[in-house]
DOVOTOR-116281 format. One record per residue (C-alpha): residue number from 1; residue in one letter; x, y, z. Coordinates in nm, 3 decimals, padded with zeros to 5 digits. Layout:
! DOVOTOR-116281
<node resi="NUM" resn="A" xx="X" yy="Y" zz="Z"/>
...
This chain:
! DOVOTOR-116281
<node resi="1" resn="M" xx="-02.595" yy="00.714" zz="-01.177"/>
<node resi="2" resn="K" xx="-02.955" yy="00.823" zz="-01.177"/>
<node resi="3" resn="T" xx="-03.072" yy="00.800" zz="-00.818"/>
<node resi="4" resn="L" xx="-02.965" yy="00.897" zz="-00.470"/>
<node resi="5" resn="E" xx="-02.949" yy="00.527" zz="-00.381"/>
<node resi="6" resn="E" xx="-02.691" yy="00.468" zz="-00.655"/>
<node resi="7" resn="L" xx="-02.484" yy="00.759" zz="-00.525"/>
<node resi="8" resn="L" xx="-02.503" yy="00.624" zz="-00.169"/>
<node resi="9" resn="A" xx="-02.397" yy="00.279" zz="-00.293"/>
<node resi="10" resn="I" xx="-02.093" yy="00.433" zz="-00.465"/>
<node resi="11" resn="K" xx="-02.010" yy="00.622" zz="-00.145"/>
<node resi="12" resn="A" xx="-02.038" yy="00.304" zz="00.065"/>
<node resi="13" resn="K" xx="-01.811" yy="00.114" zz="-00.173"/>
<node resi="14" resn="A" xx="-01.551" yy="00.393" zz="-00.164"/>
<node resi="15" resn="Q" xx="-01.562" yy="00.408" zz="00.214"/>
<node resi="16" resn="A" xx="-01.511" yy="00.031" zz="00.231"/>
<node resi="17" resn="N" xx="-01.181" yy="00.085" zz="00.047"/>
<node resi="18" resn="I" xx="-01.065" yy="00.326" zz="00.315"/>
<node resi="19" resn="T" xx="-00.920" yy="00.090" zz="00.570"/>
<node resi="20" resn="T" xx="-00.790" yy="00.333" zz="00.829"/>
<node resi="21" resn="R" xx="-00.885" yy="00.204" zz="01.169"/>
<node resi="22" resn="E" xx="-00.776" yy="00.265" zz="01.527"/>
<node resi="23" resn="S" xx="-00.713" yy="00.013" zz="01.799"/>
<node resi="24" resn="A" xx="-00.962" yy="-00.021" zz="02.082"/>
<node resi="25" resn="D" xx="-00.767" yy="00.220" zz="02.307"/>
<node resi="26" resn="G" xx="-00.774" yy="00.489" zz="02.039"/>
<node resi="27" resn="S" xx="-00.405" yy="00.479" zz="01.949"/>
<node resi="28" resn="A" xx="-00.320" yy="00.436" zz="01.586"/>
<node resi="29" resn="E" xx="-00.183" yy="00.082" zz="01.541"/>
<node resi="30" resn="V" xx="-00.202" yy="00.097" zz="01.167"/>
<node resi="31" resn="T" xx="00.032" yy="-00.055" zz="00.911"/>
<node resi="32" resn="R" xx="00.073" yy="00.199" zz="00.632"/>
<node resi="33" resn="I" xx="00.153" yy="00.105" zz="00.273"/>
<node resi="34" resn="V" xx="00.266" yy="00.420" zz="00.093"/>
<node resi="35" resn="V" xx="00.317" yy="00.428" zz="-00.285"/>
<node resi="36" resn="G" xx="00.529" yy="00.699" zz="-00.447"/>
<node resi="37" resn="M" xx="00.306" yy="00.871" zz="-00.701"/>
<node resi="38" resn="A" xx="00.518" yy="01.158" zz="-00.829"/>
<node resi="39" resn="T" xx="00.563" yy="01.193" zz="-01.204"/>
<node resi="40" resn="C" xx="00.859" yy="00.953" zz="-01.203"/>
<node resi="41" resn="G" xx="00.661" yy="00.688" zz="-01.014"/>
<node resi="42" resn="I" xx="00.356" yy="00.720" zz="-01.234"/>
<node resi="43" resn="A" xx="00.571" yy="00.696" zz="-01.547"/>
<node resi="44" resn="A" xx="00.733" yy="00.380" zz="-01.409"/>
<node resi="45" resn="G" xx="00.397" yy="00.213" zz="-01.336"/>
<node resi="46" resn="A" xx="00.302" yy="00.318" zz="-00.983"/>
<node resi="47" resn="R" xx="-00.070" yy="00.359" zz="-01.055"/>
<node resi="48" resn="P" xx="-00.133" yy="-00.016" zz="-01.114"/>
<node resi="49" resn="V" xx="00.081" yy="-00.089" zz="-00.807"/>
<node resi="50" resn="L" xx="-00.127" yy="00.146" zz="-00.592"/>
<node resi="51" resn="N" xx="-00.451" yy="-00.004" zz="-00.725"/>
<node resi="52" resn="G" xx="-00.315" yy="-00.355" zz="-00.675"/>
<node resi="53" resn="F" xx="-00.236" yy="-00.293" zz="-00.309"/>
<node resi="54" resn="V" xx="-00.581" yy="-00.142" zz="-00.251"/>
<node resi="55" resn="E" xx="-00.745" yy="-00.445" zz="-00.413"/>
<node resi="56" resn="E" xx="-00.530" yy="-00.701" zz="-00.227"/>
<node resi="57" resn="V" xx="-00.585" yy="-00.539" zz="00.114"/>
<node resi="58" resn="S" xx="-00.958" yy="-00.514" zz="00.043"/>
<node resi="59" resn="K" xx="-00.980" yy="-00.871" zz="-00.089"/>
<node resi="60" resn="R" xx="-00.812" yy="-01.005" zz="00.225"/>
<node resi="61" resn="N" xx="-01.029" yy="-00.776" zz="00.442"/>
<node resi="62" resn="L" xx="-00.721" yy="-00.666" zz="00.636"/>
<node resi="63" resn="K" xx="-00.792" yy="-00.448" zz="00.935"/>
<node resi="64" resn="N" xx="-00.555" yy="-00.176" zz="01.055"/>
<node resi="65" resn="V" xx="-00.391" yy="-00.146" zz="00.714"/>
<node resi="66" resn="T" xx="-00.400" yy="00.167" zz="00.499"/>
<node resi="67" resn="V" xx="-00.285" yy="00.218" zz="00.142"/>
<node resi="68" resn="S" xx="-00.202" yy="00.574" zz="00.046"/>
<node resi="69" resn="Q" xx="00.010" yy="00.772" zz="-00.194"/>
<node resi="70" resn="T" xx="00.284" yy="01.027" zz="-00.154"/>
<node resi="71" resn="G" xx="00.497" yy="01.243" zz="-00.379"/>
<node resi="72" resn="C" xx="00.857" yy="01.183" zz="-00.474"/>
<node resi="73" resn="I" xx="01.043" yy="00.948" zz="-00.242"/>
<node resi="74" resn="G" xx="01.376" yy="01.055" zz="-00.392"/>
<node resi="75" resn="M" xx="01.511" yy="00.746" zz="-00.565"/>
<node resi="76" resn="C" xx="01.360" yy="00.786" zz="-00.912"/>
<node resi="77" resn="Q" xx="01.574" yy="00.517" zz="-01.074"/>
<node resi="78" resn="Y" xx="01.412" yy="00.255" zz="-00.848"/>
<node resi="79" resn="E" xx="01.046" yy="00.347" zz="-00.913"/>
<node resi="80" resn="P" xx="00.781" yy="00.232" zz="-00.849"/>
<node resi="81" resn="I" xx="00.868" yy="00.257" zz="-00.480"/>
<node resi="82" resn="V" xx="00.650" yy="00.136" zz="-00.194"/>
<node resi="83" resn="E" xx="00.723" yy="00.202" zz="00.172"/>
<node resi="84" resn="V" xx="00.570" yy="-00.004" zz="00.452"/>
<node resi="85" resn="F" xx="00.543" yy="00.146" zz="00.799"/>
<node resi="86" resn="A" xx="00.447" yy="-00.116" zz="01.058"/>
<node resi="87" resn="P" xx="00.395" yy="-00.013" zz="01.422"/>
<node resi="88" resn="G" xx="00.710" yy="-00.070" zz="01.628"/>
<node resi="89" resn="K" xx="00.921" yy="-00.177" zz="01.330"/>
<node resi="90" resn="E" xx="01.164" yy="-00.008" zz="01.092"/>
<node resi="91" resn="K" xx="01.035" yy="00.123" zz="00.761"/>
<node resi="92" resn="V" xx="01.076" yy="-00.118" zz="00.470"/>
<node resi="93" resn="T" xx="01.128" yy="00.028" zz="00.123"/>
<node resi="94" resn="Y" xx="01.034" yy="-00.186" zz="-00.176"/>
<node resi="95" resn="I" xx="01.181" yy="-00.091" zz="-00.513"/>
<node resi="96" resn="K" xx="01.088" yy="-00.163" zz="-00.875"/>
<node resi="97" resn="M" xx="00.749" yy="-00.290" zz="-00.759"/>
<node resi="98" resn="T" xx="00.511" yy="-00.451" zz="-01.006"/>
<node resi="99" resn="P" xx="00.154" yy="-00.574" zz="-00.968"/>
<node resi="100" resn="D" xx="00.289" yy="-00.932" zz="-00.986"/>
<node resi="101" resn="K" xx="00.484" yy="-00.881" zz="-00.661"/>
<node resi="102" resn="I" xx="00.194" yy="-00.742" zz="-00.456"/>
<node resi="103" resn="A" xx="00.030" yy="-01.067" zz="-00.341"/>
<node resi="104" resn="R" xx="00.361" yy="-01.195" zz="-00.202"/>
<node resi="105" resn="V" xx="00.442" yy="-00.867" zz="-00.024"/>
<node resi="106" resn="V" xx="00.097" yy="-00.859" zz="00.136"/>
<node resi="107" resn="A" xx="00.103" yy="-01.228" zz="00.235"/>
<node resi="108" resn="D" xx="00.462" yy="-01.243" zz="00.361"/>
<node resi="109" resn="H" xx="00.515" yy="-00.893" zz="00.498"/>
<node resi="110" resn="I" xx="00.180" yy="-00.736" zz="00.583"/>
<node resi="111" resn="V" xx="00.008" yy="-01.053" zz="00.710"/>
<node resi="112" resn="N" xx="00.303" yy="-01.254" zz="00.847"/>
<node resi="113" resn="G" xx="00.555" yy="-00.978" zz="00.933"/>
<node resi="114" resn="N" xx="00.836" yy="-01.107" zz="00.712"/>
<node resi="115" resn="P" xx="00.961" yy="-00.846" zz="00.461"/>
<node resi="116" resn="V" xx="01.038" yy="-00.981" zz="00.113"/>
<node resi="117" resn="T" xx="01.403" yy="-00.875" zz="00.119"/>
<node resi="118" resn="E" xx="01.481" yy="-00.943" zz="-00.247"/>
<node resi="119" resn="Y" xx="01.233" yy="-00.669" zz="-00.343"/>
<node resi="120" resn="T" xx="01.375" yy="-00.410" zz="-00.101"/>
<node resi="121" resn="V" xx="01.628" yy="-00.132" zz="-00.126"/>
<node resi="122" resn="A" xx="01.846" yy="-00.340" zz="00.110"/>
<node resi="123" resn="S" xx="01.891" yy="-00.593" zz="-00.172"/>
<node resi="124" resn="L" xx="02.104" yy="-00.335" zz="-00.356"/>
<node resi="125" resn="K" xx="02.381" yy="-00.383" zz="-00.099"/>
<node resi="126" resn="E" xx="02.415" yy="-00.752" zz="-00.179"/>
């Protein structure tokens, strides 16, 4: 980076990755994808999962979807853990996430509203 223009280009690219948006009436109708990034999550591979969700959401140009990180979710043996909060729906908790599972979760759950149950904490009960 040698010029102000290069810095502004980097800033614009970073802002494009921030996908927080509000609905026309100003209320937050945002689907949130939250990746557990405590030490246990990072050790289990959460960083590539977080990056994969950011890339997939950006690639699909999804509006009203955010990808963020949080600390310990409390189920370390199931890391990496991803929680999806969709407006008006119950939270869905995905366990033992890998980058290979991301495209399916985004396509089936985020885009079409159908959680991938075999990747969720609910699958432990079966």
